[in-house]
N, C-alpha and C positions, 0 to 999 in steps of 0.2 A: 730847127731841130723837128723831131717826129712826135714829140711829146703832145702836141695839141691833137694832132691827127689819131693818135693812139689812144688819148684819153676821150675822143668823139666817138670813135669806133667802139671803144669798151663801154662807154656810157649806153650806146645804143643797144650793146648785147645785154647789158643789165636790165634796160627797160623791157626788151623783148621777152628775156628769160622770166621776169617778175611781174610782166604786165598783166598776163592773163590772171593768175591768182589774185592780183591786186584789184582786178575788176569783177572776178566771178561772183563776189557776193551781190554787187550790184546788178548784174546780169540776170542772176536769180531773183532778185527782188523785183526786177522791171518785169521778168515772165510771169511772175505770181500776181503783181498787182494789175498787169494789162489783160490778164486771162481771168479776171473776177468780175463779178456783177454782170452776168449774161441773163440771169432769170428772175422772174417774181413767182412764176410757178411753170409747171410742165405743159398746161393746157394750150392747145392750139386748135380752133375750130376747124371743121373740115371744109366748110365755105360759108362765106358771109354775103348777104345782099349789098351791103356797102363796106367798103374796106375802112378798117378802123387803124387809128395811130396812137401808140403809147410812148409819151415823152417821159424820161426819167432823168432824174440827176443823182449821180452816184458818187460816194465818197470812200476811200479805203484807207486803212491805216494799219500799219505793222511794226511790230518792235524788233530792232535789230539785236540778235542775240550776240553775246561776247564771243562766241566762236567764229561769228561773221566779221569780226573787226580786226582778225589778225591772220597771217599766213607765215609759212616757211621760207624765207627767202633762199635764193639759190645763187651762189657765185658763177658768172660765166667760166668755164675751164675746161680743158681738153687734155687728155692723155697723150703724150709723145707716141706716134706711130711712124715708123721708118718709111713706111709706104707713101706718107704724106710728103715727104722731102721733094719729090719731083714737082710738087704744086708751087714750090716756091724758090727752089735752087736748080739751076741746071748744071748738071755734073758731066766730067769728061775724064778721059783716061789718059795720063801722061805716064811713060816710062813705068808702065803697069801699076800705077797708083791712081785712085781715084781723087780727083780734086774738084773745086768748084769753079766752073767755066764763067758763069755768070748768076746774077740775082735780078730777076725782072722787075719785081716789086719789093722793095726794102720794107715798105711799111706793113705790107701783109705778112712778111716773114716775122717782124718785130711782134704783132699782133699775135700770130701763132704762137711764137716762143713764150710770149707773155702769158697766154692762157696755159700752156704746158708747165710753166713755173708756178702758176696758181695752183694747178693740179697736184704738181709734187709738193709745195708749201702746204696744201691742206691736208696730205696724207701725212706729212712728217709732223703736223700740228704747229706749223710756223705761221699759218694765215687762219684766222678765226672768222667764221661766218655767223652772223647774228642769228639767234634762234627764232625771233619773232620780227615781223615787221607789219606796218598799218596796212590794211585793206584800204579802200576809198572810204569805208565807213569808220576807220579807226582814228586813233590818235596816238601816234607812238614815233618818236624820232629815232630812226635807226640809220646805221651806215655800214658799208664794208671799208674796214681799216687795212691798207695794204703798206706796210713800212718799205721805204726804199732801200735801206740797207739790206733787208731780206731778200728784196728782189735781186740785187747785185749778187748776193752770194748763191741764190737759186739759179742765177744765169750760169754762173761757173760750174756748175755740175750738169747742166743740160747736155744730152748726149751729143749734140751738134757742135757745142762750143768750141772745141779743140780744133774744129775743120774750119771754122770761120776766119777770114783774115783779119789782121790785127786792126785795120781801120774800122771794119765792121764791129769787131768787139768793142772797140772805143765808142763807136756810135750808140750801140745799144745800152751800154753803160751810161753814158751822157744822157741818153733818154730816160732810163729809169731814175737816174739823179733829179730829175727835174718833173716828175710824174706825181700827180695828185696822190695825197695819202688816204684822202677821206673821199668816199663815194656816198652820197646821201641818198636813200629811198624817199619815196612821197610820205609826207607825215600822215595823211589821211583828213577826212572832214569833221570827225568827230561827231558823227550822226547816230542818235539813239533811236529815232524812229522815222519812218516813212510815211508820208500822207500824199494822197492824190485824189483827184476828182475827175470824173468822165462822165459828160452828157452823151445820151443816146436816143435813138428813136427806133422803135419797133413797128413794122407795117405789116398788117395781115388781113386777111390769109387766103391762099388761093392752094387747093388740093391739100389742106392741111398744113401748108409751109407759110412760115413767118420771116420777114426780112429785117434783119439787125444792121443798124448804121450808126457808127460812132466815129467823132471828130474832136480833136483839141488843136486850136492854132497855135503858133509857136509861143510859149510861155517859159519865163526864166524861174526854174526850181532851185536857185541857189548856187553859190560858187563852186560847189563840187558836184552838181548836178548838170547845171548849165540850161541852155535853152531847148525845149522839148517839143516836138511836133508829133501828134498821134492820130490814126484813123484806123478805122476797121470796118468789115462787112462780113455778115454771116447769115446762114440760113438754118432754120429749126423746123424740122418736120415731126409731126405727131406719128407716133408709134401706136397709141392707145386707139385712134380711130378704127385700127383694124381688129380690135379686141371684140368678141361679142358682147361682154358686159363691161361696162366702164366702172371698175371699183376704184381705180386711181389713174392718173394720168402719165404718160411716159412720152419723151420726144427725144429725138438725136439732133444734135446741132453740131455745125462746123462754122469756124470763124477763121477769117485770115485778117491779120493786123500788121500794120507798118508802122515805124517810129523813126525819128529823125533826131539826133542829138548833137548840138553843137555847143563847145565849151572851151575856155580858156582857162588853165589852170597852173597853179606855181607862181613864184615871183616872177619867172621869166616869161609868163604868158605864153606857154606852149599851147597847141591848139590841136583839139580832138575833135573829129567828124565820124559820127557813126551812124550806120542805117541799119535797122532790124526787120527781120521777116518773122512772124510769129503766127504760128498754126496752132488751133485749139479744136478738139474733138471732145464732146462731153454727152453723157447719157443722162438725161434728167427724169426724175421721178417726184412728183408731188400729190398730196392729197388735199382735196377742199372738203370742208364742213358746211359750205353756206346752204346746202339743199338739205341738211340734216333738220331735225325737229327739236323743240325744246332748245335748252341752254347750249347744245352741241353746235348750233347755228353760229354763235358768236366765237368760236374757237377760230384762231389764225390757221392760214394754210401752212401746211408743213412741207418743205421740200429739201432734196438733196441732189447732188450730182457727183459723178465720177468722171474726171477729164484727164486726157492726155494732152501735154503741151509740149511743142517744139520751138525753140528760139534759136535763130542764127544771126549775128551779129557781125558785120564788117565794118571795121573802124580804121581809120587813117589818122595817124598822130604826127604831126609836125613839132618838134621840141628842141629847146635849147638845152645845153649843158647846165647842171644846177650852178647857181651863184657860188657856192662854195667851190666846185670844181673850177670855175672861171677865175676864181680870186687865187687859187693855188697855181694856176697857169699863168698869172700875170695878166690876165685879160680884163680884169677889174682892179680898180684902185682900192686899197685897204688901209684901215689904221691898226697900228701894231702896238702891243704893250713893251714894256721894258725888256721882256724875255724874248720878243720878236713874234710872238703868238698874234694871230689875227683876232682883233676884238671887235671890229666893225667892217663891213663890206660896203664900199660906195657905189653910186650908180656908174654907168660906162661914162667914160671921157674919151671920145677918139681923137680930141686936138692933143693931148698929152700922152698919147699912146696906149691908151685903155679902150680898146674898140668893143670889148665884149664878146659874145659868140656871135659871129656875123655869119655862119654856115649851119642853119639849123637842119636837123637830121629827120628823116620822114621813115617811119614804119608802119607796117599794116598788121592788124591782129584780127585772126578770125575765130570767134568764140561761140560755141554751139553749147545749149542747155536743155535738157529734156526733164520733163516732170509729170509726175502722177499726181493728182490733186483730188481731195475729198471735201465737198461743200455741204454743210447743214445750215438751214435757215428756216426763218418764219416770215410769212408776208399776210397782210390784211387789208382787203379792199373796202372802202368807203364811199359809196356811190361810183363817181368817175376816178376818185383819188385811191391811191394805194400807197401804202409804207411798207418796208422790208428790211430785214437785217440778216446777215449770215457770216458764218465763220469758215474761212478756207484753211485746210490743213495740208501743208505741202514742205517743200525745202525751206519757204519762207512763209511763215503763218500770218494771216492777215484778217482783220474784222473789217467788214463792209456793209453799208447800209445805204438806204436812199428814200426818194419820194417820186411816184409817178402820177402822171395825169392821162386818162385815156378819153379819145372823143372820135 
């Protein structure tokens, strides 16, 4: 039958329709976290006799808001349009009547009709879409419930139904009778906060310009984040060197960063591979009190920055149908209760006719996120050491702090 191919194709559309809102809070968090801890102060000397190196260890922490834990799921559906018929059915004219000559791809036609019926069922109130689903940070079991009997009734009122040959009508009804009724969405990782650490080195200075380098080797950040690799390079140029009087320091910085994320998720061990390109341009301002007299020289430096951030993630996902869907299609063995309901799903058993999902589906998602951020912080230098902390206000607010050594 066509039910396995239809369930697989429909499951792919569910993922692609809901994948971006599922991942968006994580993208925003990665953007905000990666584009933090760029500065201790805005001062860059115009030139130095000997190059200096500042090595810093930086930590970031942000609390996941409640609104970042859920999204509004969307059911893949499509209104019927007579103009689409030619994509799936080749028509002919016999005795001045339009008849079906052939159907090149029956599976594609059934999928199109299936989405038509979901659209009709949704508009009539026969099919309910859950109001909330979990993002990658959430913790909510959600599913689309599509009743088989409802599908069969919706099929019979489809505009093309009466023109289909009897054998195709029977095939469609037979397919719907065996379709899963339960399509689960990802539950989420139940994550309340995000923490990260980034080592970096700053080298200066030449013509009032300082080089920034960052790198994190592959590290596992948990089941719902995966293996993460990170690198970055940036240049900071002093603007205050052009001021006739230096009342405060100002600099402009541009940073380019790249990340790679490899993750296996879900019971079926679906695989995610994502690469991100991140740009940040920020204007930094700071005020130092170390040259002041009296008690003021003990005050910490005050700094702030205003930045624009751009993140582009290209991800590739190879995923399998959920175990619930596989069980309903007879691809996995199950344990039933006295009423015939599934109470336990067992592992695949190919030798006994339960192969599981042997044809994983591949999808690509391109996610773009832009952000404006304000940073406010304090730093204090003790000989060659410095400590610093700041708060980042953006789509994902974070607190960051660190310690540095200059030589």
